[in-house]
Structures are given as C-alpha cells and as structure tokens.
C-alpha positions in Angstrom: -10.5 17.5 11.7 -8.6 20.7 11.4 -5.0 19.5 12.0 -3.6 16.3 10.5 -0.2 14.9 10.8 1.3 13.0 7.7 4.1 10.6 8.8 6.2 9.6 5.8 7.6 11.8 2.9 7.4 9.3 -0.1 5.1 9.7 -3.0 1.8 8.9 -1.3 2.4 10.9 1.9 3.3 13.8 -0.2 0.2 13.6 -2.1 -1.9 13.2 1.0 -0.2 16.1 2.5 -0.8 18.1 -0.7 -4.5 16.9 -1.0 -5.3 17.9 2.8 -3.4 21.1 2.4 -5.4 22.2 -0.6 -8.7 22.0 1.2 -7.5 24.2 4.0 -6.4 21.7 6.6 -3.2 22.3 8.8 -1.0 19.7 7.8 2.3 18.7 9.9 4.3 16.7 7.3 7.1 14.6 8.8 9.9 12.7 7.0 13.0 11.1 8.7 15.4 12.3 6.1 16.5 15.9 7.4 18.1 16.9 4.1 15.1 16.0 2.1 12.6 17.6 4.5 15.0 20.7 4.5 14.9 21.1 0.6 11.0 20.4 0.7 10.7 23.3 3.4 12.5 25.7 1.0 11.3 24.6 -2.5 7.7 23.3 -1.4 8.6 20.3 -3.8 9.5 16.8 -3.0 12.2 16.6 -5.7 13.0 12.9 -4.8 9.5 11.3 -5.2 6.9 13.8 -6.5 8.6 16.9 -7.9 5.6 17.9 -10.0 3.4 19.0 -7.1 3.9 22.1 -4.9 2.8 21.8 -1.3 0.5 24.4 0.0 1.7 27.0 2.6 -0.5 25.5 5.1 1.8 22.3 5.1 4.5 22.6 7.9 7.6 20.6 6.9 9.8 19.0 9.6 12.0 16.1 10.3 11.7 16.5 13.9 9.2 14.3 15.7 9.6 16.4 19.0 8.3 19.5 17.0 4.9 17.7 16.2 1.9 19.4 18.1 -1.3 17.7 19.0 -3.6 16.7 16.0 -6.9 15.2 15.1 -5.6 12.4 13.0 -2.4 11.2 11.7 -1.8 9.6 8.3 0.9 6.9 8.6 2.5 6.4 5.3 5.8 4.7 5.8 7.1 1.5 4.3 5.8 -1.6 6.0 9.4 -2.8 7.0 9.9 0.2 9.2 6.2 0.8 10.2 6.7 -0.7 13.6 9.6 1.3 14.6 8.0 4.6 13.6 5.0 3.8 15.7 7.0 3.2 18.8 8.7 6.6 18.2 5.4 8.4 18.1 3.7 6.4 20.9 3.9 9.1 23.4 2.6 11.9 21.1 -1.0 13.1 21.0 -1.6 12.7 17.4 -5.3 11.7 17.3 -6.8 9.0 15.3 -4.1 6.8 13.7 -4.8 6.0 10.0 -2.7 3.4 8.2 -2.0 4.3 4.5 0.6 1.5 4.3 -0.2 -1.7 2.5 1.9 -4.7 4.0 2.2 -7.4 6.5 5.1 -7.3 8.9 7.5 -10.0 8.2 8.6 -11.2 11.9 5.3 -10.7 13.6 2.7 -11.4 10.8 0.7 -8.4 11.9 -1.2 -5.9 9.9 -0.2 -2.3 10.1 -3.3 -1.5 12.1 -2.3 -4.0 14.6 1.2 -2.5 14.9 -0.5 0.9 15.4 -2.5 -0.6 18.2 0.3 -2.5 19.9 2.4 0.8 20.2 -0.6 3.1 20.8 -3.1 0.9 22.8 -5.4 3.8 23.6 -5.6 5.4 20.2 -8.4 4.7 17.5 -7.2 3.2 14.3 -8.3 3.1 10.8 -7.0 2.3 7.4 -7.1 4.1 4.1 -6.8 2.1 1.0 -7.7 1.6 -2.6 -6.5 2.3 -6.4 -4.8 5.5 -5.5 -1.6 6.2 -7.5 0.0 9.3 -6.0 1.0 10.5 -9.6 -2.7 10.9 -10.4 -4.0 12.2 -7.2 -1.8 15.0 -7.3 -3.0 16.0 -10.8 -6.6 16.0 -9.2 -7.7 13.2 -11.6 -10.8 11.3 -10.4 -10.0 9.0 -7.6 -12.0 6.7 -5.3 -10.7 5.3 -1.9 -12.1 3.3 1.3 -11.9 4.2 4.8 -11.8 1.1 7.2 -12.8 1.7 10.8 -14.5 -0.4 13.3 -16.2 2.7 14.8 -18.9 3.6 12.1 -19.2 7.1 13.3 -15.3 7.6 13.3 -15.1 6.1 9.9 -17.7 8.7 8.8 -15.7 11.5 10.1 -12.6 10.3 8.4 -14.5 9.9 5.2 -15.3 13.6 5.3 -11.7 14.5 5.7 -10.9 13.2 2.3 -14.1 14.7 0.6 -13.0 16.9 -2.2 -14.7 17.1 -5.8 -12.2 14.9 -7.3 -11.3 12.3 -4.5 -14.2 10.3 -3.2 -14.0 8.1 -0.3 -16.3 5.2 0.8 -16.1 3.3 4.1 -16.4 0.0 5.7 -15.9 -1.7 9.1 -14.0 -4.5 7.6 -10.4 -3.5 8.6 -8.8 -7.0 8.2 -10.2 -7.5 4.6 -8.9 -4.2 3.4 -5.5 -4.6 4.9 -5.2 -8.2 3.6 -6.3 -7.0 0.1 -4.0 -4.3 -0.1 -1.0 -6.3 0.9 -1.8 -9.2 -1.5 -2.4 -7.1 -4.6 1.3 -5.9 -4.7 2.5 -9.5 -5.0 0.2 -10.0 -7.9 1.3 -7.0 -9.6 4.8 -8.4 -9.6 3.4 -11.5 -11.2 1.5 -9.5 -13.8 4.8 -7.8 -14.6 6.8 -10.8 -15.1 4.1 -12.1 -17.6 4.2 -9.1 -19.4 8.0 -9.0 -19.4 7.7 -12.5 -20.8 5.6 -11.4 -23.3 3.0 -14.0 -22.7 0.2 -12.0 -24.1 -3.0 -10.4 -22.7 -4.8 -13.6 -22.5 -2.2 -14.8 -19.9 -2.2 -11.6 -18.0 -5.9 -11.5 -17.8 -6.1 -15.0 -16.6 -3.4 -14.4 -14.2 -5.2 -11.3 -12.6 -8.5 -13.2 -12.5 -6.9 -16.1 -10.6 -5.1 -13.5 -8.4 -8.4 -12.4 -7.3 -9.8 -15.9 -6.6 -6.6 -16.4 -4.5 -6.8 -13.1 -2.8 -10.4 -14.0 -1.6 -9.3 -17.5 -0.6 -6.6 -16.5 1.7 -8.1 -13.1 2.9 -11.4 -14.6 4.2 -9.5 -17.4 6.2 -7.4 -14.5 7.8 -10.7 -13.0 8.7 -11.8 -10.6 6.1 -15.2 -10.3 4.4 -15.7 -11.8 1.0 -17.5 -8.6 -0.4 -14.5 -6.5 0.6 -12.2 -8.1 -1.9 -14.7 -7.2 -4.7 -14.6 -3.6 -3.6 -11.9 -0.8 -4.1 -9.3 -2.3 -1.8 -9.5 -5.6 -3.5 -10.3 -6.0 -7.0 -10.2 -2.0 -7.6 -6.6 -1.8 -6.2 -5.6 -5.3 -8.0 -6.4 -4.0 -11.4 -4.9 -0.5 -10.9 -1.7 -2.2 -9.6 -1.3 -4.9 -12.2 -1.9 -2.7 -15.3 -0.5 0.6 -14.3 2.8 2.1 -15.3 2.8 3.8 -12.1 2.9 0.7 -10.2 6.5 0.0 -8.6 5.6 -3.6 -8.2 4.5 -4.1 -11.7 7.7 -2.4 -12.8 9.7 -4.8 -10.7 7.9 -7.8 -12.2 8.4 -6.4 -15.8 12.2 -6.1 -15.3 12.2 -9.5 -13.7 10.6 -11.0 -16.8 12.9 -9.3 -19.2 15.9 -11.0 -17.4 17.2 -8.3 -14.8 18.4 -9.5 -11.6 16.2 -8.3 -8.4 19.4 -6.7 -6.7 20.0 -4.5 -9.6 16.5 -3.6 -10.1 16.0 -2.6 -6.3 19.3 -0.8 -6.6 18.0 1.4 -9.6 15.0 2.8 -7.7 14.7 5.1 -4.8 11.1 3.8 -4.1 10.2 0.7 -2.2 8.1 -1.9 -4.0 6.2 -3.4 -1.1 5.4 -6.7 -2.7 9.2 -7.6 -2.9 9.4 -7.8 1.1 5.7 -8.8 1.4 5.9 -11.8 -0.7 7.8 -13.4 1.8 5.6 -12.4 4.9 2.5 -13.4 2.8 4.0 -16.7 1.9 4.5 -17.5 5.5 1.2 -16.5 6.5 -0.4 -18.8 3.9 1.6 -21.7 4.9 0.6 -21.2 8.6 -3.3 -21.6 7.7 -2.5 -24.0 5.0 -4.3 -22.1 2.1 -3.3 -22.9 -1.5 -1.6 -19.6 -3.0 0.0 -20.9 -6.5 0.6 -17.3 -7.6 1.8 -16.2 -4.3 4.3 -19.2 -4.3 5.4 -18.6 -8.0 6.4 -14.7 -7.0 8.1 -16.2 -3.8 10.0 -18.5 -5.8 11.4 -15.9 -8.2 11.9 -13.1 -5.6 13.2 -15.2 -2.7 14.6 -18.3 -4.3 16.0 -16.8 -7.2 14.2 -19.2 -9.8 13.9 -18.5 -13.5 10.6 -16.5 -14.0 9.9 -18.4 -17.1 10.2 -21.7 -15.7 8.0 -20.9 -12.8 5.3 -19.4 -15.0 5.4 -22.4 -17.2 4.8 -24.7 -14.1 2.1 -22.5 -13.1 0.2 -22.9 -16.1 1.0 -26.5 -16.6 -0.8 -27.3 -13.0 -3.8 -29.6 -13.3 -7.0 -27.5 -13.9 -9.8 -27.9 -11.4 -13.1 -26.2 -11.1 -13.2 -22.5 -11.5 -14.8 -21.9 -8.1 -12.2 -23.8 -6.2 
C-alpha cells in the first residue's frame, strides 16, 4: 500500500497522516475546512488540533475531494455524526480499502461506521482501526498498540503491515462488530469516570465504576454480535482504561467538568474538539433499549447528558442499587 488517503483533519487524522508520511507512504490528507487546510499546507502544522507535529512533505494537503487520486486505502477519521454524509460524498472515488478510524454508532440508523461505509460503497472492502491510541502520544512516537479488524484475514494482515513502525504495534482480528461496539461504548464510560472524579468520589469508586463498565460493555456488545474475547483486548479494556483515566481524553474531560457543576452547553462551547460520548450516549442508550439489555452506567450518563439530571443524584442512585452477583 503505497498511497493512502486520510479523510478528516482532526487530531487523530493528523496523527495518522503524520505516522504514515513518516514511513514514506504517499498520503492525501483531506479536511472539509478550506481555511484550516490552507494553513496546514503552508505551515505543515495543524494549529487547531495538533500544533506540535510537523507533517512530512510526502503528505499532500487538500480540502478538495475532487482532487483526490486513486489510493490503496482510505482512513476515514471524521466524527460519527457526519460520517455517513462524508462516505456518500466519496462514493464515486477510487480510494481502495475503506478503514474506519471513528468510534461511534449513528444516531438515526443505529449503524456502525463500517456499515455506513458498506452502505455508501457496497463494492469496497472495509476494515476498522481501533485501540488505546491518543493522538497526542502517537505523534510523540511513544509506544502504542492498536487492533485492525477485518473480516478478510489476508487483507487484515496487509493493513496490519501498513501501520508497522517500531513504536506503533498493530494486532488483527476478524471481529469487526466487537471492535466497533467496544470503541463506541468506552467513550460513554469515560464521561462517567470523569463525573465520578469531578465529584471527588475517590479512587475506589472510579475503579469500581470502570470495572462494572467493562462488564456492561461485554453484556451489550456480545448481544449485538461481538465476541467476548474482543472486549478483553485492545479495543475493549485497553481503550476503556486509557479513555477513563487519561487527561488526553475529551470524554473524560467532559465528565470531569460535569461533575464539577459546569453546564454541558458551556463545556461543549469551550472546546473545538468533539467528545463522541456525548452524542453516542443517546444512540447507545437507544440500542440497549431495543435489545432489552441492562445498562445502568450507560443509563446514568444518558440521564445527566440528555435529561439534564444532577450528576451527584444520579451516581448516588447508581451506587444505591440492589447488589447482585458480580458475574451478572
């Protein structure tokens, strides 16, 4: 794979363009904001999302979808809310294998990102890249591991090789469903852990919350078709731990602010980056109701974010629930 297209100029898209460019891959880096992409083209830096990294000269920067040439693979790194519309916009382009690098479930349809890719481009092969991968650390070339999910083992192996650099190690799996559900759910639980920290509930409470979040993730994710072992891997517990405890996590920061008494509207207005867990808490809540799966933590975040309930009251109710068997 000698030419790769990166669709999306946020922090993760920028980090992936930098990673691939640094290993000699010809990268087409697209973002919808013409002004931002123009600045990146001149300065070689994304001053809005990741100003510390300088993009290699092999990265072609553009805001014009029509200028994109055929590629071997396309990494789609746009917010889940606009994922479907972007895929429709590139449906007629020859971009090669489509790789979702976005963690979420579409609200109206309940579809995973790879399903949106297949709907827009039915003849394209699809895959998913996920795991505990904070862009801020990837661009510093700190040791990182990820997982490539693809139903086609051979193609998954080729994609695995695409991300093979000394400090970035990728594994592979065929469980696309499990990887996508794990990636979407962990964002919501990161908001919950942030709320608990903001309320100063202590390490014991946060540890219990994250542990039960994993159990809830497995319970819902397996009903949706994922394999149990996937949720104990990089896209599950690995990403859950990173997102629930890292200062890099936008979702954790949203929860932290909520726990400290800030209003959601003010929190969102203060940041230029999207915390996927805010919107996805609604789509995941609806999905859980459709399949009648118990999700008390997800329900609690939904109540705070979408019903405007007091975080302290919601978490008190959560911890006051009747205790059952740990394996239930």
